[in-house]
C-alpha positions in Angstrom: 0.0 0.0 0.0 1.3 3.4 -1.0 1.0 6.6 1.0 -1.6 7.7 -1.5 -4.1 5.2 -0.2 -4.3 7.1 3.1 -6.5 9.5 1.2 -9.2 6.8 1.4 -9.2 6.9 5.2 -10.4 10.5 5.1 -12.9 10.1 2.3 -14.3 6.8 3.7 -14.9 8.5 7.1 -16.5 11.4 5.2 -18.9 9.2 3.3 -19.9 7.4 6.5 -20.7 10.7 8.1 -22.5 11.8 5.0 -25.1 9.0 5.2 -25.4 8.8 9.0 -26.6 12.4 9.0 -29.1 11.5 6.2 -30.6 8.4 7.8 -31.5 10.1 11.1 -34.6 11.5 9.5 -35.9 8.1 8.5 -35.3 6.5 11.9 -37.0 9.5 13.6 -40.1 9.5 11.4 -42.5 8.3 14.1 -41.4 10.9 16.6 -41.3 13.8 14.1 -44.6 13.1 12.5 -46.2 12.6 15.9 -44.9 15.8 17.4 -45.3 18.0 14.3 -48.6 16.3 13.2 -47.4 15.4 9.7 -49.0 13.0 7.3 -47.0 10.4 5.4 -47.3 12.5 2.2 -46.0 15.6 4.0 -43.1 13.5 5.4 -42.5 12.3 1.8 -42.1 16.0 0.8 -39.6 16.4 3.7 -37.5 13.5 2.4 -37.8 14.8 -1.2 -36.8 18.3 -0.2 -33.4 17.0 0.8 -33.0 15.2 -2.5 -34.1 18.3 -4.5 -31.6 20.5 -2.8 -28.9 17.8 -3.3 -29.8 17.6 -7.0 -29.9 21.3 -7.8 -26.5 22.1 -6.3 -24.5 19.1 -7.7 -22.9 20.8 -10.7 -22.2 24.1 -9.1 -20.6 22.4 -6.1 -18.6 20.1 -8.4 -17.3 23.2 -10.2 -16.2 24.7 -6.9 -14.2 21.5 -6.1 -12.5 21.8 -9.6 -11.7 25.5 -9.0 -10.8 25.6 -5.3 -9.7 22.0 -4.7 -11.3 19.3 -2.5 -9.4 20.4 0.6 -11.2 23.7 1.1 -14.4 22.7 -0.6 -15.0 19.6 1.6 -14.1 21.5 4.8 -16.7 24.2 3.9 -19.3 21.6 2.8 -19.1 19.6 6.1 -19.3 22.7 8.2 -22.5 23.8 6.4 -24.2 20.4 6.4 -23.4 19.8 10.0 -25.0 23.2 10.9 -28.2 22.3 9.0 -28.3 18.8 10.6 -28.3 20.5 14.0 -30.9 23.0 12.9 -33.3 20.2 11.9 -33.7 19.6 15.6 -35.1 23.1 15.9 -37.9 22.6 13.4 -41.3 23.8 14.6 -43.6 22.7 11.8 -43.8 21.3 8.3 -42.5 24.4 6.5 -39.5 24.9 8.7 -38.6 21.2 8.5 -38.9 21.4 4.7 -36.6 24.4 4.6 -33.9 22.9 6.8 -33.9 19.6 4.9 -33.6 21.4 1.5 -30.7 23.4 2.9 -29.1 20.3 4.3 -29.3 18.6 0.9 -27.9 21.7 -0.9 -25.0 21.7 1.6 -24.2 18.0 1.1 -24.3 18.3 -2.7 -20.6 18.8 -3.4 -19.3 16.1 -1.1 -19.2 13.2 -3.6 -18.0 15.3 -6.6 -15.3 16.8 -4.4 -14.3 13.2 -3.4 -14.2 12.3 -7.0 -11.8 15.2 -7.7 -9.6 14.0 -4.9 -9.6 10.4 -6.3 -8.6 11.7 -9.7 -5.7 13.7 -8.4 -4.4 11.1 -6.0 -5.0 7.7 -7.6 -4.1 6.1 -11.0 -7.0 5.2 -13.3 -6.5 1.5 -12.6 -7.1 1.9 -8.9 -10.2 4.1 -9.0 -12.8 1.4 -9.1 -11.9 -0.1 -5.7 -11.3 3.4 -4.4 -14.8 4.5 -5.4 -16.1 1.2 -4.0 -14.5 1.9 -0.7 -15.8 5.4 -0.5 -19.3 4.5 -1.6 -19.4 1.5 0.8 -18.7 4.1 3.6 -22.1 5.5 2.9 -23.7 2.1 3.5 -21.5 1.1 6.4 -22.1 4.4 8.2 -25.9 4.1 7.8 -25.9 0.4 8.7 -23.8 0.8 11.9 -25.6 3.9 12.9 -29.2 2.7 12.7 -29.2 0.6 15.8 -27.4 3.4 17.7 -29.7 6.0 16.3 -32.7 4.0 17.4 -31.2 3.9 20.9 -30.4 7.7 20.9 -33.9 8.6 19.7 -35.4 6.5 22.5 -33.1 8.0 25.1 -32.7 11.6 24.1 -35.5 12.3 21.6 -35.3 13.4 18.0 -34.3 17.0 18.6 -31.3 16.3 20.7 -30.2 13.5 18.4 -30.0 15.9 15.4 -27.9 18.3 17.5 -25.5 15.6 18.5 -25.0 14.4 14.9 -24.4 17.9 13.7 -21.5 18.4 16.2 -19.8 15.2 15.0 -18.9 16.7 11.6 -16.7 19.4 13.0 -14.1 16.8 14.2 -13.7 15.5 10.7 -13.1 19.0 9.3 -10.3 19.7 11.7 -8.5 16.4 10.8 -9.1 16.8 7.0 -7.9 20.4 6.7 -4.7 19.6 8.7 -3.7 16.4 6.9 -4.9 16.6 3.3 -3.6 18.5 0.3 -5.3 18.9 -3.1 -2.5 17.2 -5.0 0.2 14.6 -4.0 2.7 17.0 -5.5 1.9 19.4 -2.7 2.2 17.0 0.2 5.5 17.0 2.0 5.2 13.3 3.0 4.9 11.9 -0.5 7.9 10.0 -2.1 8.8 11.4 -5.5 8.6 8.0 -7.1 5.0 7.5 -6.0 4.1 11.0 -7.2 5.4 10.2 -10.7 3.5 6.9 -10.7 0.2 8.8 -9.9 0.8 11.4 -12.5 1.6 8.8 -15.2 -1.5 6.8 -14.4 -4.0 9.5 -14.1 -5.6 8.9 -17.5 -6.3 5.9 -19.7 -5.2 7.7 -22.9 -3.0 10.5 -24.1 -6.0 12.3 -25.5 -7.3 12.7 -22.0 -4.3 14.8 -21.1 -5.9 17.8 -22.7 -8.5 19.1 -20.2 -10.1 21.4 -22.7 -11.4 18.4 -24.6 -13.0 16.9 -21.5 -14.9 17.7 -18.3 -18.3 18.4 -19.8 -20.9 15.8 -20.5 -22.6 18.2 -22.9 -20.0 17.8 -25.6 -19.5 14.1 -24.8 -22.7 12.9 -26.3 -21.9 9.3 -25.6 -21.7 9.9 -21.9 -25.5 10.3 -21.6 -26.2 6.6 -21.0 -24.0 6.5 -17.9 -25.4 9.8 -16.6 -29.0 8.7 -17.1 -28.7 5.2 -15.6 -27.7 6.7 -12.3 -31.3 7.8 -11.9 -32.3 4.1 -11.5 -29.4 3.3 -9.1 -30.4 6.1 -6.7 -34.2 5.5 -7.1 -33.6 2.0 -5.8 -31.1 2.8 -3.0 -32.9 5.8 -1.7 -35.8 3.6 -0.7 -33.5 1.8 1.6 -32.3 5.0 3.1 -35.6 6.8 3.4 -38.7 4.6 3.5 -37.3 1.1 4.3 -37.3 1.8 8.1 -40.9 2.9 8.4 -42.0 0.3 5.7 -40.6 -2.7 7.7 -41.7 -1.3 11.0 -45.3 -0.8 9.8 -45.7 -3.9 7.6 -44.2 -6.4 10.1 -45.1 -4.8 13.4 -41.5 -4.4 14.6 -40.2 -2.3 17.5 -37.9 0.7 16.8 -34.8 -1.1 17.9 -35.7 -4.3 16.0 -36.3 -2.2 12.8 -33.0 -0.6 13.2 -31.2 -3.9 13.1 -33.3 -5.3 10.2 -32.8 -2.1 8.2 -29.0 -2.3 8.7 -28.7 -5.6 6.9 -29.5 -4.3 3.3 -27.2 -1.4 3.9 -24.4 -3.7 4.9 -25.2 -5.7 1.7 -24.8 -2.4 -0.2 -21.4 -2.0 1.2 -20.4 -5.4 0.0 -21.9 -4.6 -3.4 -19.7 -1.5 -3.6 -16.6 -3.5 -2.8 -17.3 -6.2 -5.4 -18.2 -3.5 -8.0 -15.0 -1.7 -7.3 -12.8 -4.8 -7.6 -14.7 -5.9 -10.7 -14.2 -2.4 -12.3 -10.5 -2.4 -11.7 -10.1 -5.9 -13.1 -12.1 -4.9 -16.2 -9.9 -1.8 -16.8 -6.6 -3.6 -16.3 -7.7 -6.5 -18.5 -9.0 -4.4 -21.5 -7.4 -1.0 -21.1 -10.8 0.6 -21.8 -13.4 2.0 -19.4 -16.2 0.8 -21.7 -15.7 -2.7 -20.2 -17.1 -1.4 -16.9 -20.6 -2.0 -18.4 -20.4 -5.8 -17.6 -20.2 -5.0 -13.8 -23.0 -2.5 -14.0 -25.4 -4.7 -16.0 -24.9 -7.6 -13.6 -25.7 -5.3 -10.7 -28.9 -4.0 -12.2 -30.2 -7.5 -13.0 -29.6 -8.6 -9.4 -31.4 -5.5 -8.1 -34.5 -6.3 -10.3 -34.5 -9.9 -9.1 -34.4 -8.8 -5.5 -37.3 -6.4 -5.9 -39.5 -9.1 -7.5 -38.7 -11.5 -4.6 -39.6 -8.8 -2.0 -43.1 -8.5 -3.5 -43.8 -12.0 -2.4 -42.1 -11.9 1.1 -44.5 -12.8 3.9 -42.1 -12.2 6.8 -39.6 -9.5 7.7 -36.6 -11.9 7.4 -37.5 -12.9 3.9 -38.2 -9.3 2.9 -34.8 -8.3 4.3 -33.0 -11.1 2.4 -34.5 -10.0 -1.0 -34.0 -6.3 -0.2 -30.3 -7.1 0.6 -30.0 -8.7 -2.9 -31.6 -5.5 -4.3 -29.3 -3.1 -2.6 -26.3 -5.3 -3.2 -27.0 -5.3 -7.0 -27.9 -1.6 -7.2 -24.7 -0.7 -5.4 -22.6 -2.9 -7.6 -23.4 -0.3 -10.4 -21.9 2.6 -8.5 -18.1 2.1 -8.7 -18.2 1.6 -12.5 -20.4 4.7 -12.9 -18.0 6.9 -10.9 -14.8 5.4 -12.4 -16.2 6.0 -15.9 -17.2 9.7 -15.2 -13.9 10.5 -13.4 -11.9 9.3 -16.4 -14.1 11.2 -18.8 -13.9 14.4 -16.6 -10.2 14.4 -16.0 -9.2 17.7 -14.5 -13.0 18.6 -14.4 -14.0 15.4 -12.7 -15.9 17.3 -10.1 -18.2 18.9 -12.7 -18.8 15.7 -14.7 -19.5 13.5 -11.7 -21.7 16.3 -10.4 -23.8 16.0 -13.5 -24.3 12.3 -13.0 -24.9 12.7 -9.3 -27.5 15.4 -10.0 -29.5 12.9 -12.2 -29.2 10.4 -9.4 -30.4 12.9 -6.9 -33.5 13.5 -9.0 -34.0 9.7 -8.8 -33.9 10.0 -5.0 -36.3 12.9 -5.1 -38.7 10.7 -7.1 -38.4 7.9 -4.6 -39.2 10.2 -1.7 -42.6 11.1 -3.2 -43.4 8.0 -5.3 -43.5 5.6 -2.3 -46.1 7.5 -0.2 -48.2 8.6 -3.2 -48.3 5.2 -4.8 -49.3 3.7 -1.5 -52.0 6.3 -0.9 -53.4 5.8 -4.4 -53.3 2.0 -4.6 -53.1 1.0 -0.9 -50.2 -1.3 -2.0 -46.5 -1.2 -2.3 -46.6 -3.3 -5.5 -46.8 -0.3 -8.0 -43.7 1.2 -6.4 -41.7 -2.0 -6.5 -42.7 -2.7 -10.1 -41.6 0.8 -11.1 -38.2 0.2 -9.5 -37.9 -3.1 -11.4 -38.6 -1.4 -14.7 -36.0 1.3 -13.9 -33.3 -1.2 -13.1 -33.9 -3.1 -16.3 -33.7 0.2 -18.2 -30.4 1.0 -16.4 -29.0 -2.3 -17.6 -30.1 -1.5 -21.2 -28.5 2.0 -21.0 -25.1 0.5 -20.1 -25.5 -1.7 -23.3 -24.9 1.5 -25.3 -21.3 1.7 -24.0 -19.2 -0.2 -26.5 -15.5 -0.6 -27.3 -15.9 0.3 -30.9 -14.8 3.8 -32.0 -18.3 4.5 -33.3 -20.0 4.1 -29.9 -17.2 4.3 -27.3 -16.7 7.7 -25.6 -13.7 9.6 -26.9 -10.4 8.8 -25.2 -11.1 5.2 -24.4 -8.9 3.1 -26.6 -6.6 0.2 -25.9 -3.0 1.4 -25.7 
């Protein structure tokens, strides 16, 4: 392991914190809706407000990371989102809660694009799949580990105090990140020169990528659209696990809050495993073929697994069976994430923050749709079946979109050719 890999310690901890602060709202649903007298559809809008703020600020925040570097950008982002996490505990009604969650989402928007920029600067292209898998697994590990603890905190301290405690945790990360990280390995005093040269030489898959003016914008890379669009399906599927899975399991199977916390943690842990496998598979594909187009095989497999898990969940009669199939679903959906991020980071090059921000924006709109689709479908049909069938269709569409990524010069994005 080179010194460059210590970057992953900071970004992994960041992504853990990122999702711990998101999942609190789901675990606290009963307390919040009871005290503030909210309906399920109103709570759906609260969840969707986060996703909307997160979506709208993806590209601007990614551009900030490209311009000012991930060191300063991530420090500012974590300070802001921690503040709005704490403020959530001060909400006095539906509108104030809606406002705080929208602002929280907008503040978090630049976190993953800024991490992508750091990964581009610090790791060779052939190591980015597993790096993205590790970082993205942090989002699942954080939520999975936190849910039982959050259930205990909510029972012991109440929802308002829990949000304040979680908001304070982010400031510790900021202090360590700003002190230890630098935007480029060339600027870090502790980096050996040989390792710096290895990183620089491996930053791109082709010589054409060395010209940043030719890359960094999905708009002129017309063949990038399938990868950007398929991210909607990935996030639509996973965001159910993050937002509505806790209340869904609790209500459907009559579980206690603590029991639900443990059950909900299992699919999230499966998602972490899916990210790791997707990352390893992505790096293997790039090393074997020398082209990022080969990442499609990993992503297509993941989408098919997610669809199978969703169909199985529709027929689950017990909480355990439902959790098994939902774990397959989240595992498969999360397998698609490392190839998605590795693909866009290589296309983006020096503008990796902006390009990944475009993809993450589309994904955030998928999360926004989930936040509203689940309660509205259930209200209209008194059944979860329409929601799950919609998710199945989206996953199959995601697999088809990856099929447009080919190795031929005609259909392969510019810059991906065997050397």
